[in-house]
C-alpha positions in Angstrom: -0.2 21.9 2.5 0.7 18.3 3.6 -1.0 16.8 0.5 0.8 19.1 -1.9 4.2 18.6 -0.2 3.9 14.8 -0.5 2.6 14.6 -4.0 5.7 14.2 -6.1 7.4 11.5 -4.0 4.1 9.6 -3.7 3.8 9.3 -7.4 7.4 8.0 -7.7 6.9 5.6 -4.8 3.7 4.3 -6.4 5.5 3.6 -9.7 8.4 1.8 -7.9 6.2 -0.2 -5.6 4.3 -1.7 -8.5 7.3 -3.8 -9.2 8.3 -4.6 -5.6 7.7 -7.7 -3.7 8.4 -8.8 -0.2 10.9 -11.5 0.5 10.1 -13.5 3.6 13.1 -14.5 5.8 14.5 -18.0 5.9 14.1 -19.8 9.2 16.4 -22.2 11.1 15.3 -24.0 14.3 17.6 -26.3 16.2 16.5 -28.0 19.4 18.8 -30.1 21.5 17.2 -33.6 22.1 20.2 -35.4 23.7 23.8 -35.0 24.8 25.0 -34.4 21.2 21.8 -34.8 19.2 19.7 -32.1 17.7 16.5 -31.7 15.7 16.9 -29.3 12.7 14.2 -27.5 10.9 15.3 -25.5 7.9 12.7 -23.5 6.0 13.6 -21.6 2.8 11.2 -19.1 1.1 10.3 -19.6 -2.6 11.5 -17.0 -5.0 9.7 -17.2 -8.4 8.6 -20.7 -7.6 12.0 -22.0 -6.7 13.7 -22.3 -3.2 16.0 -19.5 -2.3 19.6 -20.6 -3.3 21.0 -20.7 0.2 22.7 -23.8 1.6 22.6 -24.6 5.3 26.1 -25.8 6.4 26.3 -27.2 9.9 29.6 -27.5 11.8 32.3 -29.9 10.6 31.8 -33.4 11.8 28.0 -33.2 11.9 26.4 -36.6 11.2 22.8 -37.0 10.0 21.0 -39.6 12.2 17.7 -39.5 10.3 16.3 -37.6 7.4 16.3 -35.3 5.7 12.6 -35.1 5.0 11.2 -32.3 2.8 7.8 -30.8 2.9 6.4 -28.2 0.4 4.4 -25.3 1.9 2.7 -22.3 0.4 5.6 -19.9 -0.3 8.4 -22.1 1.2 9.9 -25.5 1.6 10.7 -27.2 4.9 13.5 -29.7 5.6 13.6 -31.7 8.8 16.3 -34.0 10.1 18.1 -35.3 13.3 21.8 -34.7 13.5 24.6 -35.6 15.9 27.4 -33.0 16.6 30.3 -34.4 18.6 31.2 -32.0 21.5 27.9 -30.2 21.1 26.8 -27.1 19.2 27.7 -24.4 21.7 30.7 -22.4 20.4 30.4 -23.8 16.9 29.7 -21.9 13.7 26.8 -22.4 11.2 27.2 -21.0 7.7 24.5 -20.0 5.2 26.3 -20.4 1.8 24.9 -18.1 -0.8 23.0 -15.8 1.6 25.4 -13.0 0.7 24.1 -13.0 -2.8 20.5 -12.4 -1.7 18.4 -9.7 0.1 16.9 -12.2 2.5 17.7 -12.6 6.2 17.7 -15.8 8.2 15.9 -16.0 11.6 17.8 -18.6 13.6 16.3 -20.0 16.9 18.5 -22.4 18.8 17.7 -24.2 22.0 20.6 -25.7 24.1 20.1 -27.1 27.6 16.7 -25.4 27.9 18.0 -22.0 26.9 16.8 -20.4 23.6 18.7 -17.9 21.5 17.1 -15.9 18.7 19.3 -14.3 16.1 18.8 -12.5 12.8 21.5 -13.4 10.3 22.1 -10.8 7.6 23.5 -11.3 4.0 26.4 -9.0 5.0 27.5 -11.6 7.6 26.1 -15.0 6.4 27.1 -17.1 9.4 26.1 -17.7 13.0 28.4 -18.2 16.0 26.3 -20.3 18.4 26.0 -19.0 21.9 24.9 -21.0 24.9 22.4 -18.4 26.2 20.9 -15.2 25.1 19.5 -12.3 27.2 16.3 -10.5 26.9 18.0 -7.4 25.4 19.3 -9.5 22.5 15.8 -10.9 21.8 14.3 -7.4 22.0 16.8 -5.9 19.6 16.4 -8.7 17.1 12.6 -8.3 16.9 12.8 -4.5 17.0 15.1 -4.5 13.9 12.9 -7.0 12.1 9.8 -4.9 12.8 11.5 -1.8 11.3 12.7 -3.9 8.3 9.2 -5.4 7.7 7.4 -2.0 7.5 10.1 -0.4 5.4 9.9 -3.2 2.9 6.2 -3.7 3.3 5.2 -1.4 0.4 1.5 -2.1 0.7 1.4 -0.8 4.3 3.5 2.2 3.4 1.3 3.1 0.5 -1.7 2.9 2.8 -0.1 5.4 5.2 0.9 7.6 2.3 -2.7 7.6 1.0 -4.0 8.5 4.4 -1.7 11.5 4.4 -3.3 12.7 1.2 -6.7 13.1 3.0 -5.3 14.6 6.2 -6.0 18.3 6.6 -3.4 19.3 9.3 -0.7 18.0 11.5 -3.0 17.5 14.5 -5.2 15.3 12.5 -2.2 13.5 11.0 -1.0 12.6 14.5 -4.5 11.4 15.5 -4.8 9.3 12.3 -1.4 7.6 12.6 -2.1 6.9 16.3 -5.5 5.3 15.4 -3.8 3.1 12.7 -1.1 2.1 15.3 -3.6 1.2 18.0 -5.8 -0.8 15.6 -3.1 -3.0 14.0 -1.5 -3.5 17.4 -4.8 -5.0 18.6 -5.2 -7.5 15.8 -1.5 -8.3 15.7 -1.7 -9.4 19.3 -5.0 -11.3 18.9 -3.6 -13.2 15.9 -0.3 -13.9 17.5 -1.9 -15.5 20.6 -4.3 -17.5 18.3 -7.5 -15.8 19.5 -8.5 -14.7 16.0 -7.4 -16.3 12.7 -8.0 -15.2 9.2 -6.7 -16.8 5.9 -3.7 -14.8 4.5 -4.9 -14.8 0.9 -8.2 -12.8 1.5 -6.4 -10.6 4.1 -3.7 -9.5 1.6 -6.3 -8.9 -1.1 -8.4 -6.7 1.3 -5.3 -4.8 2.3 -4.8 -3.8 -1.3 -8.4 -2.9 -1.6 -8.2 -0.7 1.5 -5.4 1.3 -0.2 -7.4 1.7 -3.4 -10.5 3.0 -1.4 -8.4 5.6 0.5 -6.9 6.7 -2.8 -10.4 7.2 -4.3 -11.3 9.3 -1.3 -8.2 11.5 -1.9 -9.4 12.2 -5.4 -12.9 13.0 -4.2 -11.5 15.4 -1.7 -9.6 17.4 -4.4 -12.9 17.6 -6.3 -14.5 19.3 -3.4 -16.5 16.3 -2.2 -16.6 15.3 1.4 -17.2 11.9 3.0 -16.7 10.0 6.3 -13.1 9.2 5.3 -12.1 12.9 4.6 -14.0 14.2 7.7 -12.8 11.5 10.1 -9.6 10.0 8.6 -8.6 8.6 12.0 -11.8 6.5 12.0 -11.0 5.0 8.6 -7.4 4.5 9.7 -8.6 2.6 12.8 -11.0 0.4 10.8 -8.5 -0.6 8.1 -5.7 -0.8 10.7 -7.5 -3.8 12.2 -7.2 -5.5 8.8 -3.5 -4.5 8.3 -2.7 -6.0 11.7 -3.5 -9.5 10.3 -1.0 -8.7 7.6 1.7 -8.0 10.2 0.7 -11.1 12.0 1.4 -13.2 8.9 4.9 -11.8 8.7 5.5 -12.4 12.4 4.2 -16.0 12.0 6.8 -16.6 9.3 9.4 -15.3 11.7 8.2 -17.3 14.6 8.3 -16.3 18.3 10.7 -17.5 21.0 8.6 -19.7 23.3 9.9 -18.1 26.5 9.8 -14.5 25.3 6.6 -14.2 23.3 5.3 -11.0 25.0 8.7 -9.4 24.7 9.2 -10.3 21.1 5.7 -9.2 20.2 6.1 -5.9 21.9 9.4 -5.0 20.2 8.3 -6.2 16.8 5.3 -3.9 17.1 7.6 -1.1 18.3 9.8 -1.7 15.3 6.9 -1.4 13.0 5.9 1.9 14.5 9.4 3.2 14.4 9.7 2.3 10.7 6.4 3.9 10.0 7.4 7.2 11.7 10.7 7.1 9.8 8.8 6.7 6.5 6.5 9.7 7.3 9.4 11.9 8.4 11.5 11.0 5.3 8.5 11.5 3.0 7.7 15.0 4.3 11.4 16.0 4.6 12.5 14.9 1.1 9.5 16.2 -0.8 9.4 19.4 1.3 13.0 20.0 0.3 12.2 19.3 -3.4 9.2 21.7 -3.1 11.6 24.5 -2.3 13.4 23.9 -5.6 10.5 23.4 -8.0 6.8 24.4 -8.0 4.6 21.4 -7.7 1.5 21.5 -10.0 -1.9 22.1 -8.3 -3.1 18.7 -9.6 -0.1 16.8 -8.1 -2.1 15.4 -5.2 -4.7 14.0 -7.7 -1.9 12.4 -9.8 -0.4 10.9 -6.7 -3.7 9.5 -5.6 -4.2 7.9 -9.1 -0.7 6.4 -9.0 -1.4 4.9 -5.6 -4.9 3.6 -6.7 -3.5 2.0 -9.8 -0.8 0.2 -7.9 -3.3 -1.0 -5.3 -5.7 -2.2 -8.0 -2.9 -4.2 -9.6 -2.1 -5.8 -6.2 -5.7 -6.5 -5.5 -6.2 -8.4 -8.8 -2.8 -10.1 -8.5 -3.6 -11.4 -5.0 -7.1 -12.5 -5.9 -5.6 -14.4 -8.8 -3.1 -16.1 -6.5 -5.9 -17.2 -4.2 -7.3 -19.5 -6.9 -4.1 -20.9 -8.3 
């Protein structure tokens, strides 16, 4: 029942996701080094090989003391400089010119007098009013929102969850499978964040795509009447591959960075945001396709078509990411 209800939307999602790509957020870090002096780190992601067309504009009267120095990194460029702002930065406004024309956010971390504030700047409001201090609630909400945004725009993770739903037999097993996936990627996300385990991002991203393809194959085999470990124990497969997907989440969190004084809090709420986004995706998928099913009769082979669509997308991603590793 679940497999049939999901089939049509899964096929559409697979076709759309083939053209989608994730845009990492830009990053601004400002640390006070003296009475009116600040070190500035401004990182912009690359889009089609060129830096994102966003210009950092510091408050009027800002004077550059040294720099800027530019460094090229995989997927981004980093600019560093030392500036002087008469009267200090607190209460001032920082603008991100051109951000409103993009779909990229800016994570801004500012340390003044030993207090760190972390804010997510959106294209709808491309500026930041600097505050002297930020509470734990603001940090938690910032990372909760970013966790939700990451999973909802992380099409590879969503397709993996969708593929798992194609091999789940009932709601009880679905709950067990999703829980196993959650526990597994929470473990590796924490291990990677604290630097206890490190894996290169290129092979991890390629293996994530391969994991989607393998689960899609199992969904096709199930419809043909074949059984396997994946179809009999989907929660076990979800846990095993969830460990791998956790490293993918860790890569996104590393791009965002973590506030030095609130690492456990930020990690917890980023992970909660990921789970909230995942549950929203499952609910929307079941609800929308379930409603459509009342209007039209889905073909009996719809789950197979959906599995093939997911597998084709995953295979494309796998070869694309393997190719990128050797460029």
